[in-house]
C-alpha angles and dihedrals in degrees: 000000000000124000096253094052091047091051093048090052092046093049092046093051091048090050090051091051092047092049091049088052093052092049092048093046093050094048099041117109096187116102091217089059105040098035105030097024090227093174142081135212127197152128124256126192121233090265091058099255119141109248098180139340129200116265091224103056139077108288093200088062091055098047096083098027091111092058091048091052093048092051094045093047091047088060091059124086090216139348119230130188095257097043122121118197119201120190137174097164105151091199094064095033099043087219138093129286093260093069106086126185122207113198127191122185117230117212129190117190092346092307123116106236105163149339126245110218138190121182116188142162111255110202099196101053098095126218128092 
């Protein structure tokens, strides 16, 4: 892949992540999300490596997102294009129950190429 193509793809993925962030932020009703921005948005490849994260979200939330995706996907028998995986497992996240990750697989020509992820603080989940 040449440098120009790689940069166009990188910039596009970053723009997608930033747009997801803006939509999440505008639609969030939780004070921790719309005031403190206690959430993260990004894309992870099938091996669990961070591809891109939004410039406007909490980077500490994104740091271990690949591990969370790998653990959540490993729990599934199979992953299909319309699946949505939701996880708040504190063992894989290293965080508390209120931090929930929503993971969507991204397919291109029937091939899994990435996962779209949003991790956010849910106020009304209970627990510590």
